[in-house]
C-alpha positions as CSV (number, residue, x, y, z in Angstrom):
1,M,9.4,107.3,-208.8
2,S,6.1,108.8,-210.0
3,D,3.0,109.4,-208.0
4,F,-0.4,108.3,-209.1
5,R,-4.0,108.3,-207.8
6,V,-6.0,105.5,-206.3
7,E,-9.3,105.2,-204.4
8,V,-10.0,103.1,-201.3
9,V,-13.7,102.2,-200.7
10,Y,-15.6,100.6,-197.9
11,A,-19.3,100.3,-198.0
12,L,-21.8,99.6,-195.2
13,P,-25.5,99.1,-195.7
14,Q,-26.2,102.7,-194.7
15,R,-23.3,104.5,-196.2
16,Q,-20.2,104.3,-198.5
17,T,-16.8,105.8,-197.7
18,L,-14.5,106.6,-200.6
19,I,-11.1,108.1,-200.0
20,A,-8.9,109.4,-202.9
21,L,-5.2,109.2,-202.4
22,T,-2.0,110.1,-204.2
23,V,0.5,107.2,-203.7
24,D,4.0,106.3,-204.8
25,E,4.7,103.7,-207.4
26,G,5.0,100.3,-205.7
27,T,2.3,101.0,-203.1
28,T,0.5,97.9,-201.9
29,V,-3.2,97.4,-201.1
30,A,-2.4,97.2,-197.4
31,Q,-0.4,100.4,-197.5
32,A,-3.2,102.2,-199.3
33,I,-5.8,101.0,-196.8
34,R,-3.6,102.2,-193.9
35,R,-3.0,105.6,-195.5
36,S,-6.7,106.1,-196.3
37,G,-7.7,106.4,-192.6
38,L,-10.5,103.9,-192.9
39,L,-9.1,101.8,-190.1
40,E,-9.5,104.7,-187.7
41,Q,-13.0,105.6,-189.0
42,H,-14.2,101.9,-188.8
43,P,-12.4,100.3,-185.7
44,D,-14.2,97.0,-186.3
45,L,-12.6,96.7,-189.7
46,D,-9.7,94.2,-189.7
47,P,-7.8,94.3,-193.0
48,K,-6.0,91.0,-192.2
49,T,-9.3,89.1,-192.2
50,A,-11.3,91.3,-194.6
51,Q,-11.6,90.3,-198.3
52,V,-10.1,93.0,-200.6
53,G,-10.3,93.6,-204.3
54,V,-9.3,95.9,-207.0
55,W,-12.1,96.8,-209.4
56,G,-14.1,93.8,-208.2
57,R,-11.3,91.3,-208.6
58,A,-10.0,89.6,-205.4
59,V,-6.4,90.4,-204.6
60,E,-4.0,89.9,-201.7
61,L,-2.9,92.6,-199.4
62,D,0.6,92.7,-201.0
63,H,-0.8,93.4,-204.5
64,R,0.9,96.4,-206.0
65,L,-1.4,99.2,-207.2
66,R,-1.5,101.0,-210.5
67,D,-2.7,104.4,-211.5
68,R,-6.5,104.9,-211.0
69,D,-7.0,101.5,-209.2
70,R,-10.0,101.3,-206.9
71,V,-9.3,99.3,-203.7
72,E,-12.5,97.7,-202.3
73,I,-12.7,96.3,-198.8
74,H,-15.5,93.8,-198.8
75,R,-17.7,93.0,-195.8
76,P,-18.2,89.4,-194.7
77,V,-21.0,87.6,-196.5
78,I,-23.9,87.0,-194.0
79,A,-26.1,84.9,-196.2
80,D,-25.6,82.1,-198.7
81,V,-26.6,83.6,-202.1
82,K,-27.7,80.3,-203.5
83,E,-30.0,79.6,-200.5
84,V,-31.5,83.0,-200.7
85,R,-32.3,82.5,-204.5
86,R,-33.8,79.1,-203.7
87,E,-36.1,80.5,-201.0
88,R,-37.1,83.4,-203.3
89,A,-38.0,81.0,-206.1
90,L,-39.9,78.7,-203.8
91,A,-41.9,81.6,-202.4
92,A,-42.7,82.9,-205.9
93,R,-43.9,79.4,-207.0
94,T,-46.1,78.9,-203.9
95,S,-47.6,82.4,-204.0
96,A,-48.6,82.4,-207.7
97,P,-51.9,80.8,-208.7
98,A,-51.5,77.6,-210.6
99,S,-53.0,79.1,-213.8
100,K,-50.3,81.8,-213.8
101,R,-47.3,79.5,-213.1
102,A,-45.1,78.5,-216.0
103,P,-45.4,74.8,-216.7
104,S,-42.7,72.6,-215.4
105,P,-40.2,71.4,-218.1
106,R,-41.0,67.8,-217.1
107,R,-44.7,68.2,-217.6
108,R,-44.6,69.8,-221.1
109,A,-46.2,67.8,-223.8
110,K,-43.7,66.2,-226.3
111,L,-44.3,67.3,-229.8
């Protein structure tokens, strides 16, 4: 068996923790998270309920890692992204003067 390097990352709003590990071939995401020590540093972190990924792609805890993989532990989503965008667009429309607003596609004159 050969050893290889992986990183385990957990980011909070105020700081990011990145742990570099040397692991054996066949190591899973769950094993790497346990070996990283992040569970001790962040007692509120529950790997069984947290979403995890490798390089931004969602994976299961039993996913086998490869050399130079980056394991990411994702925090729960606290806001609906679509709703936030809708609210931002509405606020931009209502705060801009009418002369500065782009015409609605429905109100454009047909040529």
